[in-house]
N, C-alpha and C positions, 0 to 999 in steps of 0.2 A: 257599561258600554251600551249605547242605544242600538236596538235591533229593529230592522224594518223589513217587512215582507213587501217587496216592490211589485210582485205579481205572484199568483198562486204557486207555491213550491220554490220560490226564489227569494232568499233572505240575504240581506246585507247588514253588516255591523262594522262600525269603526270608520266609516267614510261616507261622504255624500256623493251619490252618482250624478251625472255620468263621469267616469274617468275616460281618458282618451286611449284607445287601444294602441295608437301609434306612439304613445308616451313610453311604452314598454319595448324592449329589444329582444327578450327571450321568454319563452313559455316552456315550463318543465312539467311533464306528465308522469305520474305513476302509470303502470301498465294494467296489472290484474285488477279487475272490478272498477277500473277508472277508464282507461282507453279501450279496454276490451271487456267482454261480458262475463268472463270466467276467472276463477283462481286456477291457474294451470296446474299447480302442484296437486290440487284436489282431484282434478280430472285425470291426471296421470295415475294417481293412487287408485282410481276406480278400476283401472286395468289390472291392478294387483289385488283387487278385492278388499282394499283398505281405505276407501273413500271416507267413510264415517269417522274413522280414527284420525286420519290426516286432517279432514275438514274441521274437526273440533279444535285441533291445535291451531290451525290457521285462523279460525274465528277468534280464539282467545288472544292470539298475537295481534290481530288487527284491532281488537278492542283495547289494546294496551294492558292486558292482564298478564302478559308474560314479559318479564324484565329483559331477558336475554334473547333477542330476536335471532341472533346467529345460531345459538344452540337449538332453538325451536325449529329453525330451517334444517339444520343438520339432522335433527330427529325425524323430520318429515321425509327428507330425501333418503335417509337410510331405509325407510319403509317402502321406497320405490325400487329397491334392488331386484333385478331380474326382469323388470318391465322392458319390452322390446322397443327399439327405435321405431318400428312399424306402428306400434300402438300409440307412440307419441305423435307420429305423423297423422294418425287417425284423429287424435284430439284436435290437432291444428285444423284439419280439413273438415271435420264433422261437428265440432263443438264450439270452436272459437269464432266469435264475431266481433266486429268493431261495435262499440256502444253507439247509440244514436247520436248524431251530431258531431262525431269525432272528426270525420273527414272535412265537414263544413267548417268547424272551428279552426282546424289546422290551416285550411285554405285561406280563411279570413286573416289569420295571424300572419301567414306568409305574405299575403297581399299588402299587409300593413308594415312589412319589413322585419318581422320578428323571426329569430331562429328558434328551432324546436329541439328540445331535449327529452329523451325517453329514459327514465331512470327507474330501475325495477329491482325489487327483491326476488323476482322470478328469474326466468332462464333465457339465455341468448337464443336457444332454439326457436323461441317464439318472438322475442324482442327484435332479432335481426330481420325476420320476415315482416313484422309490423313496420319497422324502419323503412324497408324497401317499398312496401305498399303505400306508405304515406309520405315518402320523401323526407324523413326525419333527419336532422342534421347531426345529432350526437346521441349516443346510447351508452348505458352502463347496465349490466345485468350479470347474473351468475351462470357459470358453465357446468352443466351436468357431465359427469365422467361416464363414458361408455366404453365397453370392450366387447368385441365380437358381436356388435349389434344389440347389446343389452346394457341397461344401466347397472353401475357397480354399487349404487347407494351412496356415492360420494360426489363432491364437487371439486372442480379443478381450480387451484390458486391461480390468480392472474397477476400481471405486473403491478397493478395498483393495490392488491390485497386479496383477501380470501373470499369475503361475502359482502354483497351490497346490502347493508342494513340501513337504518335511519341515519346513522352518522356518516356513512358513505354517500347516501343521497345528498345530504347537506354539503359534504365536501365536493361532490361532483357539480352541484349547482354553483357553488362559489368558484370552483376551478373554471367552469365554463364561462361564467361572468368575467373572470380575469382574462381568459383567452380572447373574449370579445371586446375587452376594454370598456366594460360597462359596470355600473354599480349594482349590487343585489337588489336595490330598490327599483331597478328597471326590469326585474324579472317577475313573472307570474308562476306560481307553483300550484298544481292541482293534484289532489289525492283523496283517498277514502279511508286509509288505515293509520294506526298510531305511528307506524314507521315512516309515514310521510310528514309528520309534524316537524321534525328538525329542519327539513328543507323549506317547508311552508313558513316557518318562523323567520327565515332569512329573506324571503321574497318580499317585494313591494306590495304584491297582491296575493293573498292565499285563498284558494278555492277548494271547498269540500264538495265532492260529487257523490251523491247517494251514500253518504259516509257514515261511519260509526259515530255515536253520540259525542265522544271525546273530541273528534275531529271537527264535527259541525260546530261545536261550542267555540272552538279557537279560530275558525276560519273567518276571513272578512266577507266572503261570499259562500253561501251554501245553496247548492242546486239539489233540491230534495225531490223534484219530479221533473220529467222531461229529459232532454238530451244535453250533451256537453256544450252545444252551441248556445244554450241559454245564457252562458256567460256574456254573450254579445249584447244581451238586454241591459247589462250594467256597464257596458263599455261602448263608447260611440266612435 
């Protein structure tokens, strides 16, 4: 497959630009390290004094070195037991930022008539706030269980299943396309980790953002420097 760097830090493979943004009807984003600057589970773990331990598992999972994502997430969440909701709020207010170009790219997509999906292996505590900040149309994420203002170390099962892993991201992308009456080829999927690959494989355009090597290799567009809105350089 021919790979072309169309400008510094922006690589395309498998198609000839420009594509038309208006040809697409849906854009799906991963959250942690894609739409936002942090891995929320790692920062929550910092409050429990376990950031290094949790971050090492997260890194291995994102690189595709852990086969069972669900088990790796349960393992990490178990290490969060006892962290207060106040500490989680502090992570949101003091550490979480939108990645550069996030608001600009979403605004451009909305102007072109696309719907926006946020699908995350992270947590609704953050995903719901990002949804509201950016007027995102659809979300799917995991629910942290809390009792008496502290985390129990478990997650809450939801009507659609237990944990949003790669398979659930793929299913949610396809379900959202079906609800909108569009083909998956009319969707764009953006992510950085191995658990994003199943949904990226279904989309008409797959985009890696500052991603792990395995993800960069398989994506049609790789943004290796700069902000999310650099995607617009390959779409007119």
